[in-house]
C-alpha positions in Angstrom: 0.0 0.0 0.0 1.4 3.4 -0.9 0.3 7.0 0.4 -2.2 7.4 -2.5 -4.0 4.2 -1.7 -4.3 4.8 2.1 -5.4 8.5 1.6 -8.2 7.1 -0.8 -9.5 4.8 2.0 -12.4 6.5 3.7 -11.2 8.0 7.1 -14.7 7.2 8.7 -13.6 3.5 8.3 -10.1 4.0 9.6 -11.7 5.6 12.6 -14.2 2.7 13.1 -11.3 0.3 12.9 -9.6 2.1 15.9 -12.9 1.9 18.0 -14.2 5.5 17.3 -17.6 6.4 16.5 -19.2 9.7 15.7 -21.3 11.5 18.2 -23.4 13.2 15.2 -23.3 13.1 11.5 -25.0 13.7 8.2 -24.0 13.1 4.5 -21.3 15.9 4.2 -19.6 15.4 7.9 -19.2 13.6 11.0 -18.1 14.8 14.6 -16.1 12.6 17.0 -14.5 13.0 20.6 -11.0 13.8 20.1 -9.1 10.6 19.1 -5.8 11.8 20.3 -6.5 12.5 24.0 -9.4 12.0 26.2 -11.9 14.9 25.8 -15.8 15.1 26.9 -16.7 17.1 23.9 -16.8 16.4 20.1 -13.9 18.5 18.6 -12.8 16.4 15.7 -14.7 17.1 12.4 -14.5 14.6 9.4 -15.3 16.3 5.8 -16.6 13.0 4.2 -16.8 14.6 0.8 -13.2 15.6 0.9 -12.0 12.8 3.2 -10.0 15.1 5.3 -10.2 15.8 9.1 -9.9 19.1 11.3 -9.3 19.1 15.0 -10.9 22.2 16.5 -9.3 22.1 19.8 -5.9 22.0 18.4 -6.3 23.8 15.2 -4.7 21.1 13.0 -6.0 18.7 10.3 -4.9 16.8 7.3 -5.6 13.4 5.4 -5.3 9.8 6.4 -1.5 9.8 6.6 -1.4 12.8 8.7 -3.9 11.3 11.2 -2.2 8.1 11.7 1.2 9.7 12.0 -0.1 11.8 14.9 -2.3 8.9 16.3 0.5 6.4 16.2 3.4 9.0 16.6 4.9 7.2 13.7 6.7 8.1 10.4 5.1 7.7 7.0 6.8 4.3 6.5 5.6 3.0 9.8 2.1 4.1 8.9 2.1 2.2 5.6 3.4 -0.6 7.3 0.6 -0.4 9.7 -2.1 0.3 7.1 -0.9 -3.1 5.3 -1.9 -5.0 8.2 -5.4 -3.7 8.3 -8.6 -4.9 6.4 -9.9 -1.6 5.0 -12.7 -2.3 2.4 -11.3 0.2 -0.2 -8.1 -2.0 -0.4 -9.5 -5.6 0.4 -13.4 -5.2 -0.2 -14.0 -8.8 1.1 -12.7 -8.4 4.4 -14.6 -5.5 5.9 -18.4 -5.0 7.0 -19.8 -1.8 5.9 -23.2 -0.2 6.2 -25.0 0.8 2.9 -26.5 3.9 4.5 -24.8 7.2 5.3 -25.5 6.8 8.9 -23.8 3.6 10.3 -26.0 1.3 12.5 -24.3 -0.3 15.4 -26.7 -2.3 17.8 -25.9 -5.0 20.5 -28.7 -7.4 20.6 -27.4 -9.9 23.1 -24.9 -10.2 26.1 -24.3 -13.7 27.4 -21.5 -15.7 29.2 -19.2 -17.1 27.0 -20.8 -20.3 25.1 -20.1 -20.2 21.6 -17.7 -22.9 20.7 -16.1 -20.9 17.9 -15.1 -18.2 20.2 -14.0 -20.6 22.7 -11.7 -22.2 20.0 -10.4 -18.4 19.1 -9.2 -17.9 22.5 -7.8 -21.2 22.7 -5.7 -20.4 19.5 -4.6 -17.2 21.4 -3.1 -19.4 24.0 -6.1 -18.8 26.6 -7.9 -21.3 28.5 -11.2 -21.5 30.7 -9.3 -19.3 33.4 -10.3 -16.1 31.4 -13.8 -17.2 30.7 -15.4 -15.2 33.6 -13.6 -12.0 32.3 -15.1 -11.6 29.1 -18.8 -12.0 27.5 -20.4 -13.3 24.4 -21.7 -10.3 22.5 -24.2 -10.5 19.6 -24.4 -7.5 17.5 -25.3 -5.7 14.2 -23.3 -3.6 12.0 -24.9 -2.3 8.8 -26.9 -5.2 7.9 -24.7 -7.9 9.3 -25.5 -10.0 12.3 -22.2 -11.0 14.1 -20.8 -12.3 17.5 -17.6 -11.9 19.3 -15.9 -12.0 22.4 -16.5 -8.7 24.4 -14.5 -7.0 27.0 -16.2 -4.2 28.9 -14.9 -0.7 29.5 -15.7 1.9 32.2 -18.1 3.7 30.0 -20.1 0.5 29.1 -18.4 0.3 25.7 -17.2 -2.9 24.4 -13.9 -4.2 22.8 -14.9 -7.0 20.3 -12.8 -9.8 18.8 -13.4 -12.8 16.7 -11.1 -14.6 14.2 -12.4 -12.0 11.5 -13.4 -8.9 13.3 -11.6 -6.5 15.6 -13.4 -3.4 16.7 -15.4 -1.8 19.6 -18.8 -0.5 20.0 -20.4 2.4 22.1 -18.1 4.8 23.8 -14.5 4.2 23.9 -12.7 4.1 27.4 -10.1 2.3 29.4 -11.0 -1.0 31.3 -10.2 -2.1 34.9 -10.2 -5.7 36.3 -9.9 -6.3 40.3 -8.4 -9.8 40.8 -8.5 -11.6 43.8 -8.5 -8.2 46.0 -12.2 -8.0 47.2 -11.1 -6.9 50.5 -8.9 -4.1 49.4 -10.2 -0.4 49.4 -9.4 1.8 46.5 -7.0 3.9 48.7 -5.2 1.3 50.5 -1.4 1.5 50.5 0.4 -1.0 48.9 -2.1 -1.3 46.0 -0.6 -2.4 42.8 -1.9 -2.3 39.1 -0.7 -3.8 35.9 -1.1 -1.9 32.6 -1.7 -3.4 29.1 -2.6 -1.7 25.7 -5.1 -4.7 24.6 -7.5 -6.9 26.5 -5.8 -10.2 24.9 -2.5 -9.2 26.8 -4.5 -8.7 29.9 -6.2 -12.2 29.5 -2.7 -13.5 28.7 -1.5 -12.1 32.1 -4.4 -13.7 34.0 -3.5 -17.1 32.1 0.0 -17.1 33.5 -0.7 -15.6 36.8 -4.2 -16.8 38.0 -3.5 -16.1 41.6 -2.3 -12.5 41.0 -3.7 -10.1 43.7 -4.1 -6.5 42.3 -5.7 -4.6 39.5 -5.3 -4.7 35.7 -5.7 -1.6 33.6 -6.3 -2.1 29.7 -5.8 1.1 27.6 -8.2 -0.2 24.7 -6.4 2.7 22.6 -3.2 4.5 22.6 -5.5 7.9 22.4 -6.4 6.9 26.0 -2.8 7.5 27.4 -3.9 10.6 29.3 -6.9 9.0 30.8 -4.8 6.0 31.8 -2.0 8.3 33.4 -5.0 10.1 35.4 -6.3 6.8 36.6 -2.8 5.5 37.7 -2.3 8.5 40.1 -4.1 6.6 42.8 -1.7 3.5 42.5 1.6 3.4 44.6 2.8 0.4 42.5 2.6 0.2 38.5 3.7 -2.5 36.3 3.9 -2.1 32.5 3.2 -5.0 30.0 3.3 -2.7 26.9 3.6 -3.7 23.2 7.1 -3.9 21.8 6.3 -1.5 18.9 6.5 2.3 18.0 3.2 3.0 20.1 4.3 0.8 22.8 7.3 2.4 23.3 5.8 5.8 23.2 3.1 4.9 25.9 5.8 3.4 27.9 8.0 6.5 28.1 5.2 8.8 28.8 4.1 6.5 31.6 7.5 6.3 33.1 8.1 9.9 32.6 5.0 10.8 34.8 5.8 7.6 37.1 9.4 7.1 37.3 9.2 4.2 39.8 6.9 2.4 37.8 8.3 -1.2 36.5 8.6 -2.0 32.9 8.4 -5.7 32.1 8.5 -5.8 28.3 12.0 -7.4 28.3 10.2 -10.6 29.4 8.7 -10.9 25.8 11.4 -8.8 23.9 11.4 -11.0 21.0 7.6 -10.7 20.6 5.2 -8.1 19.5 3.3 -8.3 22.9 2.5 -10.7 25.9 -0.2 -12.5 23.9 2.3 -13.4 21.2 4.8 -14.4 23.8 2.1 -16.7 25.4 1.2 -18.4 22.1 4.9 -18.8 21.5 5.4 -20.7 24.6 2.3 -22.8 24.4 3.2 -24.0 21.0 6.8 -25.0 22.2 7.1 -28.5 23.6 8.6 -27.2 26.8 6.2 -24.2 27.2 4.9 -25.2 30.5 8.3 -25.7 32.0 9.6 -22.5 30.5 6.4 -20.5 31.3 6.6 -21.6 34.8 10.3 -20.7 35.2 9.8 -17.3 33.8 6.5 -16.6 36.0 8.4 -17.8 39.1 11.2 -15.3 38.5 8.6 -12.5 37.8 6.6 -13.4 40.7 9.7 -13.1 43.0 10.3 -9.9 41.5 6.8 -8.2 41.9 6.6 -9.7 45.7 9.9 -7.7 46.7 9.6 -4.6 49.1 7.7 -1.6 47.5 10.7 0.7 48.2 12.0 0.3 44.7 8.6 1.0 42.9 6.5 3.0 45.2 5.9 6.8 44.6 7.5 9.0 47.0 4.9 10.5 49.2 
């Protein structure tokens, strides 16, 4: 894919692939909440006819390349490499689901406990077992005229991150997600409370798969555009652990969080040869000695995390 091809793709579709939905729209334009930082008012305007955007809160705009360069904090080359991995309809029509109307129709029809065998098999292919089933839901939904189902992971605002073998997206409002594990007796301001940060929920589930008895909270960003929202939430935690992706976006998030919380602990070296924690988990499960190797690594990590808080705690 080159710049001309990527810029020809409807930006509305690019935004949808990243989990951003318009707050209002008509045939000419659509308005979105700021996709770069957390804001409560829609200041991002999409000109549908010219396929360009303008962010009123910052006074900047541009085409698809400009948008993703800012969104991922990436070069043109990195943007095109990212775009090649997506399934945009303008480039690969058979792989994207689109509405035939100018106003997209997104509707959740059912929210159930995980029952579908296809979805269970998908989790199994990602290296995940029944340990993670209680943390997700089975979501049946409609996009346009298509009836679909996917694994759903809920966020703070009641929105859903959705995954199945053929679909990656989100419905309703975008926000961070927080899971509280084995710590029902702790209150929100208890000293010594710890949190582990991930970009996507598959990585969070992978962590639970490897450390089912972990005590603490897990935060899933769900989008790098929620970095500021993430950092605001982290302020209440004296102990922070990072399991972010080993790519440009993950490095940017890690650097920003460590700048704000210097005592936070980065663990990405554990899976340095892999894109993220889930890729690492899958590779270990595929290895004949996966259980032995994983247990050895987890034991080392457990001993590290159980060290006294003097290394990681923020000074009061």
